[in-house]
C-alpha positions in Angstrom: -2.8 16.9 -2.0 -3.9 14.1 -4.4 -0.5 12.4 -3.9 -0.8 12.4 -0.1 -4.3 10.9 -0.3 -3.2 8.2 -2.7 -0.4 7.2 -0.4 -2.7 7.1 2.6 -5.1 4.9 0.7 -2.3 2.4 -0.1 -1.1 2.5 3.5 -4.6 1.8 4.8 -4.9 -1.1 2.4 -1.6 -2.6 3.8 -2.8 -2.3 7.4 -6.3 -3.6 6.5 -4.7 -6.7 4.8 -2.6 -7.4 7.9 -5.5 -6.9 10.2 -7.7 -9.2 8.2 -5.1 -11.9 8.1 -4.7 -11.8 11.9 -8.3 -11.5 13.0 -10.2 -13.5 10.4 -7.7 -16.0 9.2 -5.8 -16.5 12.5 -2.5 -15.6 10.8 -2.7 -18.7 8.6 -2.2 -16.7 5.4 1.0 -14.9 6.3 2.6 -15.5 3.0 -0.3 -14.1 1.0 -0.5 -11.1 3.4 3.2 -10.4 3.0 3.0 -10.6 -0.8 0.0 -8.3 -0.8 1.9 -5.8 1.5 5.0 -6.0 -0.7 2.9 -5.4 -3.8 1.1 -2.4 -2.3 4.4 -1.0 -1.1 5.9 -1.2 -4.6 2.7 0.4 -6.0 2.9 3.2 -3.5 6.5 3.8 -4.3 5.7 4.0 -8.0 2.8 6.3 -7.3 5.0 8.6 -5.3 7.7 8.7 -8.0 5.1 9.5 -10.7 3.5 12.1 -8.6 6.9 13.7 -7.8 7.8 13.8 -11.5 4.6 15.5 -12.5 5.1 18.2 -9.8 8.7 18.8 -11.2 7.3 19.3 -14.7 4.9 22.1 -13.6 
């Protein structure tokens, strides 16, 4: 269950970053928002892989 919650937190952070870019910055920071989304996606993938490996070891 911890793995699912961690992935949801990362997903919410991606959506919050995009929402903030659109509403507060009038989509002027698209490059920064995309880099943030990409970084969070890579972090989520790494988190998933580490979580999956720890479940296999048990």
